LOVO-496459 format. One line per 8 residues: their letters; for each residue y negated, z negated, x negated of N, C-alpha, C. Coordinates in pm, whole numbers. Each point is the difference from the previous one (the first is absolute). Last residue first. Layout:
A	Y:Z:X:Y:Z:X:Y:Z:X ~ ...
This chain:
XXXXXXXX	4001:-2266:-934:168:-4:17:9:-100:65 ~ -481:243:147:100:-78:-121:145:-31:-8 ~ -302:473:189:98:-153:46:103:-44:-95 ~ -444:343:-100:197:7:18:8:-147:69 ~ -452:329:82:76:-104:-43:142:-61:37 ~ -411:394:-35:119:-10:-32:40:-156:16 ~ -416:199:219:32:-71:-114:155:19:25 ~ -271:350:212:35:-97:25:53:-72:-145
XXXXXXXX	-400:391:-23:144:-56:97:79:-113:26 ~ -458:234:-121:3:-65:108:134:9:-6 ~ -243:263:-307:77:28:89:52:-61:88 ~ -284:-132:-351:-83:145:44:100:40:72 ~ -103:-520:-154:146:101:71:-74:131:44 ~ -278:-230:-307:120:-90:-8:120:81:51 ~ -405:184:83:52:10:-217:120:-43:50 ~ -225:-40:375:56:99:38:70:41:-181
XXXXXXXX	-263:-416:108:179:-1:78:34:181:-72 ~ -456:-88:-97:151:-148:-78:89:85:39 ~ -301:185:215:-17:56:-116:69:-75:-82 ~ -85:-205:362:20:113:53:57:107:-134 ~ -289:-306:-8:98:-86:-17:81:91:87 ~ -423:109:-102:70:-104:-171:135:-11:70 ~ -239:151:375:26:154:-156:55:-123:-100 ~ -154:-302:321:118:55:29:64:137:-41
XXXXXXXX	-444:-247:-183:158:-103:39:145:99:-4 ~ -529:78:41:93:48:-121:113:-20:-12 ~ -327:-198:354:4:138:-21:94:83:-60 ~ -83:-473:-66:90:10:145:44:170:53 ~ -314:-153:-398:134:-50:-8:89:34:110 ~ -473:50:80:-5:105:-132:216:-22:-6 ~ -233:-341:231:57:164:102:4:54:-88 ~ -158:-402:-190:126:28:16:63:118:99
XXXXXXXX	-427:-2:-179:100:16:-138:152:-5:61 ~ -368:-67:260:-1:107:33:112:2:-127 ~ -203:-337:243:151:38:12:3:128:-42 ~ -347:-506:-49:6:191:-6:87:17:-41 ~ -119:-448:16:60:43:105:-7:158:5 ~ -206:-255:-367:-62:-22:129:65:25:135 ~ 193:27:-466:-84:154:69:-74:-83:101 ~ 349:-285:-184:-155:73:-117:-104:56:3
XXXXXXXX	350:-159:308:-80:-114:-13:-116:80:-83 ~ 330:338:184:-73:-75:15:-104:-75:-26 ~ 364:112:-300:-131:65:19:-119:-17:103 ~ 396:-321:18:-78:13:-158:-115:83:-11 ~ 346:-22:388:-109:-113:7:-75:-6:-123 ~ 319:391:-15:-130:64:131:-36:-155:24 ~ 318:-66:-285:-91:81:-83:-85:21:66 ~ 388:-252:182:-125:-17:-59:-113:23:-113
XXXXXXXX	317:246:300:-149:-66:121:-31:-125:-140 ~ 302:306:-141:-137:53:32:-79:-76:49 ~ 401:-200:-163:-92:69:-120:-122:41:59 ~ 361:-132:328:-53:-62:-69:-132:47:-110 ~ 244:316:197:-91:-59:71:-49:-123:-48 ~ 349:191:-250:-149:125:-21:-64:-92:106 ~ 341:-217:93:-21:22:-139:-126:31:-53 ~ 225:111:387:9:-131:35:-113:-18:-178
XXXXXXXX	285:375:0:-144:8:119:-115:-140:-19 ~ 452:21:-168:-63:51:-114:-149:-8:61 ~ 354:-161:270:-44:-63:-89:-114:8:-110 ~ 179:308:304:-102:-47:64:-55:-134:-57 ~ 380:233:-139:-140:98:-20:-73:-81:59 ~ 414:-194:-18:-67:11:-94:-147:73:-12 ~ 248:-39:430:-37:-174:-72:-62:97:-136 ~ 182:340:169:-117:3:51:-64:-164:-66
XXXXXXXX	413:149:-119:-46:-1:-38:-148:13:13 ~ 332:-203:219:-60:-60:-128:-57:45:-75 ~ 144:144:434:-111:-95:35:-19:-30:-140 ~ 339:351:-44:-128:10:69:-138:-62:-17 ~ 496:-1:-88:-90:-57:-99:-97:60:40 ~ 307:149:307:80:-138:-26:-93:-116:-126 ~ -3:521:177:-83:-140:113:3:-181:-67 ~ -41:459:-358:100:-63:100:-58:-132:80
XXXXXXXX	-290:347:-298:54:-151:4:126:-9:50 ~ -392:325:-43:79:15:-145:97:-137:15 ~ -270:116:404:50:110:-70:50:26:-102 ~ -218:-359:198:168:12:34:15:137:-14 ~ -366:-103:-162:104:-188:-40:81:80:94 ~ -337:225:38:83:75:-102:108:-98:-52 ~ -274:-66:374:78:58:61:100:57:-152 ~ -431:-254:42:102:-79:22:112:60:11
XXXXXXXX	-365:268:-113:61:-45:-121:100:-128:29 ~ -174:272:359:24:62:-49:66:-67:-125 ~ -221:-245:261:-5:79:118:170:45:-78 ~ -463:-113:-212:91:-118:2:161:48:64 ~ -346:297:-12:-4:5:-180:136:-120:53 ~ -248:45:382:78:132:-13:129:17:-133 ~ -346:-428:52:124:75:60:6:92:-11 ~ -354:21:-215:111:-99:-58:142:-30:96
XXXXXXXX	-368:293:157:97:51:-96:75:-113:-89 ~ -288:-155:347:107:65:7:93:121:-101 ~ -366:-292:-133:59:-98:86:133:123:56 ~ -344:188:-122:67:-30:-174:68:-98:91 ~ -299:154:288:103:111:-34:38:-51:-98 ~ -247:-228:186:96:5:73:70:82:-78 ~ -367:-164:-214:73:-96:11:155:66:97 ~ -435:312:-44:121:5:-120:101:-126:4
XXXXXXXX	-269:-43:365:83:180:21:64:-36:-169 ~ -256:-361:72:105:-16:75:54:124:-17 ~ -369:53:-186:41:-117:-89:127:-70:66 ~ -307:233:253:10:120:-95:104:-86:-83 ~ -141:-247:292:88:131:64:11:68:-86 ~ -321:-342:-134:136:-43:43:103:96:34 ~ -456:192:-259:75:-32:107:118:-103:48 ~ -141:318:-450:-145:-121:66:11:-29:241
XXXXXXXX	417:47:-534:-68:5:128:-133:-55:112 ~ 251:-54:-494:-166:73:28:-3:33:144 ~ 402:-203:-70:-87:-150:-60:-136:103:31 ~ 383:254:11:19:-85:155:-122:-105:-55 ~ 224:390:-269:-180:-14:66:-8:-55:104 ~ 417:60:-235:-128:-137:-72:-146:75:59 ~ 466:162:219:-89:-152:60:-98:-21:-111 ~ 210:406:4:-106:-2:40:-39:-105:22
XXXXXXXX	470:105:-146:-116:-72:-107:-129:35:61 ~ 362:9:287:-34:-149:-58:-73:72:-80 ~ 224:330:94:-149:19:124:-82:-195:-71 ~ 406:199:-262:-158:79:-36:-82:-54:105 ~ 408:-198:54:-7:-7:-119:-141:8:-51 ~ 278:154:449:-126:-146:7:-20:-15:-181 ~ 280:415:-9:-149:-13:136:-43:-136:8 ~ 388:-2:-283:-102:102:-66:-136:-28:102
XXXXXXXX	437:-150:104:-47:-94:-30:-156:40:-86 ~ 291:318:263:-46:-90:115:-128:-141:-110 ~ 247:290:-224:-78:93:40:-115:-87:93 ~ 483:-220:-200:-146:58:-89:-123:54:76 ~ 412:-46:194:-55:-110:20:-139:-39:-66 ~ 268:436:83:-68:-55:87:-109:-113:36 ~ 252:240:-376:-166:32:34:1:-52:106 ~ 378:-160:-131:-45:-91:-105:-163:128:28
XXXXXXXX	350:25:281:-23:-120:-22:-119:-69:-34 ~ 58:549:97:94:-79:-41:-110:-182:-8 ~ -41:453:366:-41:-62:-138:65:-147:-39 ~ 29:212:488:121:129:-127:-90:-56:-199 ~ -145:-122:493:-1:143:-46:109:39:-116 ~ -21:-477:117:107:94:106:-60:145:-17 ~ -216:-304:-296:121:-1:-32:117:87:139 ~ -511:-62:27:69:74:-117:122:44:28
XXXXXXXX	-113:-312:276:-30:76:78:12:183:-128 ~ -6:-486:-97:174:16:93:-37:157:5 ~ -375:-189:-201:102:37:-84:128:17:55 ~ -384:-62:253:-39:99:-87:178:31:-82 ~ -93:-408:318:55:164:33:-18:96:-75 ~ -138:-403:-172:132:0:13:109:120:104 ~ -521:-50:-74:85:7:-96:136:-24:-1 ~ -196:-53:339:-101:113:-5:162:51:-92
XXXXXXXX	-96:-432:116:66:48:93:15:162:-75 ~ -329:-259:-166:161:-77:-28:86:104:107 ~ -469:81:11:84:34:-137:125:-55:-21 ~ -209:-115:396:4:94:0:48:116:-115 ~ -148:-444:5:133:-35:77:12:179:40 ~ -414:-135:-263:136:-24:-41:161:35:43 ~ -411:25:253:15:82:-90:126:20:-82 ~ -143:-348:235:14:54:121:80:156:-112
XXXXXXXX	-172:-363:-191:109:21:10:82:39:113 ~ -459:-17:-65:71:26:-156:134:8:2 ~ -312:-93:374:-11:195:-31:85:-34:-91 ~ -15:-470:57:53:136:108:21:108:-39 ~ -306:-216:-184:133:-30:-117:87:58:133 ~ -443:52:119:41:54:-159:123:-55:15 ~ -124:-229:396:-5:129:-30:22:176:-139 ~ -22:-564:33:113:71:69:-31:113:27
XXXXXXXX	-331:-285:-241:110:108:-61:55:14:21 ~ -346:-252:270:-28:151:-25:126:99:-162 ~ 32:-490:130:-5:59:101:-19:161:15 ~ -118:-305:-333:124:-41:-3:71:130:113 ~ -443:175:-271:101:-177:79:98:-4:11 ~ -255:379:-367:56:-63:104:15:-154:91 ~ -254:269:-448:2:-107:111:8:56:157 ~ 105:264:-388:-112:30:101:-13:-149:132
XXXXXXXX	199:35:-463:-52:121:40:-146:-6:95 ~ 330:-353:-58:-92:16:-114:-91:127:-44 ~ 359:-53:360:-98:-137:10:-93:17:-50 ~ 366:294:-46:-128:38:115:-42:-74:12 ~ 297:-96:-368:-81:117:-14:-129:15:104 ~ 320:-318:121:-141:-70:-97:-49:80:-43 ~ 343:159:240:-89:-69:106:-65:-119:-116 ~ 338:231:-225:-101:65:125:-117:-31:76
XXXXXXXX	438:-208:-309:-185:57:-19:-124:24:28 ~ 503:-32:75:-102:-130:-34:-118:-23:-33 ~ 298:417:133:15:-122:44:-76:-109:10 ~ -71:337:-290:-58:87:127:84:-126:87 ~ 182:-47:-428:-160:2:-19:-66:-44:178 ~ 515:117:-36:-83:-171:-17:-106:-62:0 ~ 159:454:-42:-18:-19:65:-55:-116:73 ~ 49:99:-435:-143:97:36:-13:-34:141
XXXXXXXX	370:-116:-257:-117:-124:24:-94:37:3 ~ 406:264:2:31:-126:81:-148:-63:30 ~ 131:376:-285:-89:-5:88:-4:-79:91 ~ 221:-2:-470:-172:79:18:-63:-22:108 ~ 435:-118:-31:-100:-113:-80:-116:74:-41 ~ 355:213:225:-32:-141:95:-105:-81:-139 ~ 132:334:-197:-25:87:183:-6:-139:65 ~ 251:-81:-367:-111:53:-47:-71:58:100
XXXXXXXX	411:-133:127:-82:-95:-51:-129:21:-24 ~ 322:363:71:-69:-103:130:-76:-105:-23 ~ 165:213:-365:-62:97:49:-91:-46:166 ~ 370:-244:-274:-102:-32:-74:-136:165:48 ~ 467:-2:191:-83:-118:27:-158:-21:-91 ~ 286:414:-103:3:-60:176:-96:-116:84 ~ 167:12:-429:-103:109:-87:-48:25:150 ~ 313:-440:-127:58:151:59:-207:97:-5
XXXXXXXX	196:-527:-145:63:137:-98:-5:139:88 ~ -103:-392:212:-140:33:-58:79:123:-126 ~ 297:-231:328:-77:130:-9:-138:42:-34 ~ 327:-334:-172:29:149:54:-52:69:15 ~ -146:-378:19:-25:-10:-163:73:145:28 ~ 23:-219:413:-82:48:-38:-50:46:-127 ~ 452:14:236:-100:-103:-51:-143:91:14 ~ 422:178:377:-38:-8:-208:-131:-115:-32
XXXXXXXX	455:128:349:-133:-33:-14:-20:3:-160 ~ 330:299:381:-4:-99:-68:-133:-52:-22 ~ 183:385:244:5:-127:62:2:-104:-67 ~ -86:551:-15:81:-123:-16:-81:-96:51 ~ -19:445:300:-75:-69:-114:103:-72:-66 ~ -5:462:327:64:-120:-64:-96:-77:-102 ~ -234:421:197:157:3:-10:-34:-217:7 ~ -282:209:361:-8:-22:-138:157:-12:-38
XXXXXXXX	-58:-101:464:8:127:-43:-10:101:-126 ~ -62:-458:296:113:-9:-139:19:135:-28 ~ -224:-59:377:-100:-90:-90:35:-14:-147 ~ 205:276:365:-133:42:-54:-22:-102:-113 ~ 349:-212:233:52:208:-77:-176:45:-23 ~ -49:-322:326:93:-33:-170:35:88:-92 ~ -162:140:426:-99:8:-56:77:-82:-178 ~ 290:86:320:-23:155:-28:-144:-84:-113
XXXXXXXX	220:-341:242:79:100:-141:-113:60:-28 ~ -238:-305:228:96:48:48:21:94:-147 ~ -314:-502:181:47:205:-153:156:29:47 ~ -132:-356:258:-123:-33:23:8:189:-116 ~ 290:-369:-103:-8:87:124:-56:59:72 ~ 81:-156:-540:-142:-32:135:116:118:94 ~ 232:-86:-443:-5:-98:93:-100:-15:92 ~ -62:372:-331:154:-33:14:34:-141:128
XXXXXXXX	-442:-3:-190:28:156:54:173:-5:71 ~ -242:-491:-46:72:109:-101:-14:138:20 ~ -270:-377:280:156:9:-9:-33:132:-146 ~ -436:-286:336:89:127:-161:118:-57:29 ~ -227:-212:370:-39:180:-29:99:39:-80 ~ -177:-472:88:122:59:83:22:162:37 ~ -253:-237:-319:131:-86:0:84:36:105 ~ -467:138:-110:87:23:-119:167:0:57
XXXXXXXX	-372:-193:256:65:158:59:108:65:-85 ~ -208:-468:-112:82:22:81:42:108:79 ~ -247:15:-365:87:-25:-67:113:-32:133 ~ -456:98:33:72:98:3:133:-23:-3 ~ -285:-343:58:34:48:145:50:147:-75 ~ -148:-264:-302:95:-53:114:34:109:115 ~ -362:152:-286:122:-39:-68:108:-63:59 ~ -463:-57:132:81:144:34:117:32:-54
XXXXXXXX	-288:-394:-80:100:-25:124:53:122:37 ~ -364:-7:-336:123:-37:-41:146:-53:102 ~ -455:101:129:75:121:-49:89:-16:-81 ~ -200:-318:157:0:38:139:84:108:-46 ~ -192:-283:-332:137:-34:77:67:83:100 ~ -400:82:-300:88:5:-76:133:-61:135 ~ -458:46:161:70:123:-36:131:25:-25 ~ -194:-394:76:132:-10:97:-14:157:1
XXXXXXXX	-325:-246:-290:149:-34:5:68:121:61 ~ -458:27:44:112:76:-144:120:-24:42 ~ -254:-96:466:-57:-29:-175:88:87:-53 ~ -42:35:481:81:-36:-57:-65:-135:-141 ~ -176:410:202:21:-57:122:23:-89:-78 ~ -101:245:-323:-78:22:76:-6:-102:152 ~ 336:133:-306:-60:-44:-61:-88:-110:60 ~ 300:377:204:6:-145:34:-64:-107:-77
XXXXXXXX	-139:393:-14:2:-36:138:-16:-101:30 ~ 88:247:-436:-154:-70:66:17:-79:87 ~ 395:183:-156:-56:-106:-70:-145:-13:44 ~ 285:383:198:34:-175:60:-72:-111:-109 ~ -56:466:-92:-108:10:191:37:-177:10 ~ 129:151:-457:-153:-1:13:-27:-59:184 ~ 482:136:-113:-94:-156:-72:-129:-30:42 ~ 235:392:131:48:-62:63:-100:-167:-86
XXXXXXXX	54:372:-224:-45:16:124:-37:-69:118 ~ 302:-46:-396:-171:-5:-53:-59:55:91 ~ 446:43:137:-79:-179:-14:-104:-8:-86 ~ 137:413:61:-10:-12:169:17:-133:-25 ~ 78:197:-381:-148:0:5:13:7:162 ~ 406:-103:-225:-142:-82:-97:-132:83:102 ~ 420:172:174:-4:-131:33:-127:-118:-77 ~ 158:517:-75:-110:-73:104:-70:-115:45
XXXXXXXX	409:45:-251:-81:9:-46:-129:-38:45 ~ 388:162:213:-33:-122:-1:-127:-43:-146 ~ 94:421:138:-24:-64:61:3:-145:13 ~ 107:269:-374:-164:8:91:-57:-60:59 ~ 471:34:-102:-47:-118:-92:-172:10:32 ~ 302:297:234:20:-156:35:-60:-77:-91 ~ -13:423:-172:-96:21:144:30:-173:58 ~ 247:113:-395:-154:39:-20:-72:-55:114
XXXXXXXX	494:52:6:-60:-119:-7:-201:-12:-6 ~ 365:368:189:-73:-93:50:-122:-139:-81 ~ 311:323:-182:-80:114:7:-103:-45:89 ~ 419:-267:-165:-151:5:-89:-95:97:40 ~ 275:-324:325:52:69:-75:-129:129:-91 ~ -10:-518:285:42:119:-41:62:78:-23 ~ 42:-474:62:-27:44:76:6:183:46 ~ -32:-259:-449:127:-39:112:32:23:84
XXXXXXXX	-340:54:-242:60:59:-45:135:-30:28 ~ -389:-217:172:-19:93:-5:160:115:-53 ~ -55:-456:-49:39:32:92:-41:130:67 ~ -135:-124:-374:146:-29:-23:47:11:106 ~ -458:2:-39:35:143:-118:197:-18:43 ~ -198:-421:185:-62:197:22:80:80:-31 ~ 44:-348:-231:38:-56:78:52:128:115 ~ -328:-22:-394:108:19:-43:160:-44:118
XXXXXXXX	-497:-93:117:-8:135:-35:134:32:-40 ~ -112:-491:127:6:155:105:52:164:-49 ~ -51:-421:-236:86:9:-14:30:116:133 ~ -388:-222:-158:55:27:-90:188:93:54 ~ -291:-358:182:-5:192:61:46:90:-115 ~ 16:-501:-163:68:52:131:-12:140:76 ~ -241:-198:-358:137:36:-49:114:32:111 ~ -514:-22:50:71:118:-95:145:2:39
XXXXXXXX	-215:-404:201:19:99:85:85:157:-89 ~ -147:-394:-196:139:-22:92:12:119:74 ~ -380:-39:-303:149:24:-50:115:18:77 ~ -427:-97:191:48:144:-37:107:32:-101 ~ -132:-486:93:44:132:126:35:138:33 ~ -180:-218:-399:126:-47:31:110:22:107 ~ -496:80:-72:90:80:-109:136:-35:27 ~ -335:-243:217:-40:124:85:165:82:-98
XXXXXXXX	-120:-440:-189:62:7:149:74:144:79 ~ -336:-34:-428:155:-3:-16:119:-24:83 ~ -539:15:109:123:150:-66:172:-63:12 ~ -202:-294:364:-55:62:-174:56:70:-20 ~ 150:-151:441:-174:2:-25:-15:22:-128 ~ 441:50:385:-71:42:-100:-131:-46:-22 ~ 317:-13:347:-32:-67:-42:-57:-59:-134 ~ 124:447:249:-98:-56:44:-35:-160:1
XXXXXXXX	358:278:-212:-168:21:-46:-106:-85:54 ~ 461:20:179:-9:-64:-168:-160:-3:-19 ~ 262:329:255:-84:-93:106:-53:-117:-128 ~ 187:380:-160:-92:30:34:-77:-108:113 ~ 447:-118:-197:-133:53:-90:-92:-23:81 ~ 360:108:255:-19:-243:-64:-111:69:-50 ~ 156:404:83:-123:-93:121:10:-117:-73 ~ 291:259:-261:-168:-28:-65:-61:-15:131
XXXXXXXX	457:-81:-12:-82:-96:-61:-159:87:-6 ~ 289:175:247:9:-117:101:-122:-80:-119 ~ 187:439:-132:-147:-1:102:10:-159:142 ~ 294:92:-366:-98:26:-57:-99:-1:96 ~ 410:-83:162:5:-135:-117:-138:39:-49 ~ 190:337:291:-10:-107:54:-63:-121:-29 ~ 135:382:-244:-108:1:28:-29:-78:116 ~ 374:14:-169:-102:25:-130:-112:9:88
XXXXXXXX	409:-17:225:-70:-151:-15:-145:30:-124 ~ 208:386:138:-4:-80:113:-21:-91:-16 ~ 117:298:-363:-164:34:95:-48:-136:129 ~ 342:-120:-435:24:107:94:-169:5:77 ~ 186:-327:-391:20:-4:85:9:65:157 ~ -76:155:-464:125:-61:23:38:-96:147 ~ -391:315:-148:167:91:1:85:-92:-32 ~ -376:-212:69:-4:123:107:131:59:-24
XXXXXXXX	-186:-241:-321:30:-100:90:80:73:121 ~ -249:235:-382:150:-91:-53:97:-16:159 ~ -473:70:45:66:112:8:143:-71:-46 ~ -272:-339:-44:-36:50:138:139:133:66 ~ -206:-133:-419:137:-40:24:30:-50:106 ~ -338:256:-141:77:25:-89:114:-55:38 ~ -387:-48:254:9:182:9:163:17:-98 ~ -241:-445:-75:91:-3:157:51:193:25
XXXXXXXX	-273:-72:-375:137:-102:-47:52:-1:152 ~ -392:219:-7:37:77:-63:172:-95:-42 ~ -314:-190:285:54:94:30:84:84:-54 ~ -293:-297:-190:109:-71:81:107:53:73 ~ -369:127:-260:104:-6:-68:105:-92:66 ~ -408:169:291:88:98:-66:58:-57:-154 ~ -216:-318:252:73:65:111:110:76:-122 ~ -348:-206:-175:131:-51:26:134:39:75
XXXXXXXX	-468:218:-98:87:11:-144:123:-61:52 ~ -335:-25:253:16:103:113:156:-20:-146 ~ -293:-339:-64:81:-51:146:78:134:23 ~ -308:56:-364:116:-154:-19:95:40:119 ~ -374:220:29:69:72:-47:83:-124:-60 ~ -322:-156:231:90:75:82:118:126:-104 ~ -300:-294:-250:24:-79:66:131:137:109 ~ -308:167:-241:91:-32:-81:145:-116:108
XXXXXXXX	-424:140:135:62:119:-9:175:-64:-52 ~ -277:-381:202:-57:134:-109:120:89:30 ~ -99:-376:430:86:74:-140:-96:84:-30 ~ -84:-387:365:-57:26:-171:133:120:-86 ~ 49:-140:490:99:-114:-160:-83:59:-107 ~ -195:232:411:90:-140:50:-3:-145:-143 ~ -65:529:-33:-162:-87:45:93:-157:42 ~ 332:283:-66:-111:-10:-131:-98:-86:2
XXXXXXXX	272:112:329:37:-137:-81:-51:-26:-72 ~ -119:383:213:-40:-126:103:47:-51:-95 ~ 118:380:-122:-131:-25:-2:-31:-157:16 ~ 482:164:16:-62:-50:-171:-117:-11:16 ~ 267:151:390:-79:-185:49:-63:-19:-177 ~ 234:380:56:-30:26:76:-134:-140:53 ~ 389:-8:-353:-117:89:15:-141:18:78 ~ 421:-259:79:-134:-49:-152:-104:77:18
XXXXXXXX	367:143:262:-72:-94:100:-118:-71:-105 ~ 392:327:-71:-143:11:31:-146:-94:-2 ~ 518:-3:-33:-79:-14:-77:-123:26:-43 ~ 263:-31:394:1:-121:-106:-88:-12:-66 ~ 108:385:241:-122:-83:77:-8:-63:-89 ~ 300:261:-132:-65:6:-35:-105:-101:57 ~ 394:-48:120:-3:-24:-142:-137:33:-45 ~ 118:113:430:-55:-108:3:11:-69:-138
XXXXXXXX	144:475:59:-151:-53:64:-14:-130:-19 ~ 387:125:-149:-81:37:-126:-194:-18:90 ~ 441:-61:275:-55:-113:-125:-113:54:-58 ~ 86:303:359:-59:-139:5:29:-90:-123 ~ 252:401:-123:-176:-19:87:-91:-72:15 ~ 459:-68:-48:-36:6:-80:-201:5:10 ~ 224:111:391:30:-143:-33:-55:-62:-99 ~ 84:520:62:-125:-78:65:-20:-198:-9
XXXXXXXX	378:256:-164:-117:25:-63:-170:-55:60 ~ 430:-24:239:5:-55:-122:-146:37:-75 ~ 78:268:365:-42:-167:32:4:-69:-123 ~ 174:401:-65:-178:-25:-23:-14:-107:87 ~ 449:94:-49:-79:34:-147:-134:-103:43 ~ 300:171:344:-38:-148:-46:-91:-13:-68 ~ 154:421:245:-120:-27:-119:-63:-156:3 ~ 464:306:135:-61:-79:46:-148:23:-128
XXXXXXXX	389:376:167:-84:-82:-95:-70:-71:33 ~ 403:256:302:-139:-41:-32:-57:-122:-98 ~ 444:250:58:-83:-98:87:-99:58:-39 ~ 454:33:-347:-38:65:120:-73:-137:121 ~ 322:69:-537:-141:-66:87:-9:81:118 ~ 356:191:-202:39:-149:-13:-107:-58:97 ~ 63:486:-155:-38:-64:143:42:-148:25 ~ 224:223:-399:-101:41:117:-43:-22:40
XXXXXXXX	211:-268:-374:31:54:113:-74:104:64 ~ -14:-225:-487:52:86:37:2:92:122 ~ -42:-423:-200:121:45:-20:-20:219:15 ~ -358:-348:87:84:-55:-145:80:111:-21 ~ -80:-86:460:-167:155:-86:59:-8:-94 ~ 210:-349:102:80:100:137:-57:148:-102 ~ -203:-462:-28:187:-1:-126:28:220:39 ~ -375:-199:257:-9:82:-53:73:-11:-132
XXXXXXXX	33:-188:402:4:145:30:-21:69:-144 ~ 131:-466:11:86:109:19:-10:127:12 ~ -376:-313:-24:59:20:-80:134:58:-3 ~ -193:-91:392:-73:60:-112:15:9:-104 ~ 225:-306:268:-22:178:60:-55:115:-52 ~ 222:-460:-245:-102:37:100:-2:153:26 ~ 288:-177:-353:55:-88:136:-68:78:109 ~ -140:25:-494:81:85:43:53:25:129
XXXXXXXX	-277:-291:-311:-54:73:115:71:87:76 ~ 140:-145:-483:-25:-170:138:-43:62:126 ~ 4:313:-352:155:4:90:-32:-145:89 ~ -410:328:-74:30:-96:-90:123:-75:61 ~ -199:512:-118:88:-72:96:-36:-190:-77 ~ -272:522:-22:40:-155:-40:65:-72:94 ~ -42:566:-34:-65:-80:63:102:-181:-41 ~ -61:563:-74:78:-52:-86:-112:-129:127
XXXXXXXX	17:492:206:-59:-71:-71:154:-153:-102 ~ 34:312:364:21:110:-146:-53:-115:-96 ~ -5:-138:494:189:46:-20:-11:87:-172 ~ -380:-124:249:23:-122:-90:179:69:24 ~ -467:243:-10:120:23:65:90:-112:-42 ~ -558:-7:115:157:62:-155:132:-34:85 ~ -565:138:248:148:-61:-65:81:18:-102 ~ -544:27:154:96:101:-126:120:-115:33
XXX	-344:-102:243:-8:82:72:123:49:-115 ~ -221:-410:21:157:14:-15:4:117:79 ~ -382:-170:-128:37:1:-117:187:24:6
């Protein structure tokens, strides 16, 4: 991604006067004044180390939320849950995750990336471990609620970190990389959870996976600084990170954000498509168990396959839009074509309930999961395309809230449909297949040119 160097002496660069005393900021100041050759030397790539840490955090995030779905057939038999009981448990996560997304996105704009991430991952790690003491549907629902509200902070703060550490032409790719952690976490969970459960018991599956977050926090505090203050970031890399035109640094409230059509485009797309991904996460083990009678240990390879393929989709989706833009495509065309491809591919998921073999069903779901991750890497990046860095986490938080409310409704609908049809998934997969083309159509109608929001500085 570094092959196309920009000349920092000819581009506008954002400068925070408070950092002007540092060598990196001083070099940027000279560049902004048009001093030729103000920044020389090798550009480091430390921003990718930060991206790697976000990837690991997202991986842990998905391991912790996936434990319940991997154990769903096992716990259903152990505690005699109905389809509605299980829907109630996952609904608790959905609604609390929505409020967590909303509140934690705002909080991360206030307290910053370093402290925000530490707070969020510490909270969800404790909540994950709390599942081990639950025995009733309300008990599991309460633990899921705690998990949801703290896990809601991951994506808003991650998108904020990417906006701080990467120029616009790299953000979709960086988002695709860290977003691949969702699939890695979803891949590791079906490997770790059955092994721990069959060896130590189901309670330890929650406890041991929950401990991973505290290991990450120790590494995060040792590694993270802002780009301007980090000793491992060269002046050349800092200039590249800040090579986009400067942005204002004032704050704007949720009410004000909701007056912009760009906010509603992002919110609407999340409302329609986030619930589909959660269906794959929380109901796929039950779908495979219901249709093909798989045991806990037999779920490993089908789920592993689904999320390996999804991982490829996440990285590829982020790469495609950046590649199109680097070839001269506009941000509008690059992003939307990159979103249209998965929206069309995911339509084929409607055939999954009709599959005659388990691996045929896995193939359809794998393509759908990869398509969602492809879509998601680009949809997330549209928030930073349309809004300045200082408002990105709040906008992503609003979108996540909308997606969670959609997820809450869809989880309820899924439970009701399965209970009424004796666990027939056909209608549900039809909804899944059509959701993305619907979302993209609405998104394009609202923001046909993907133009940035013109946020006026408040008096």
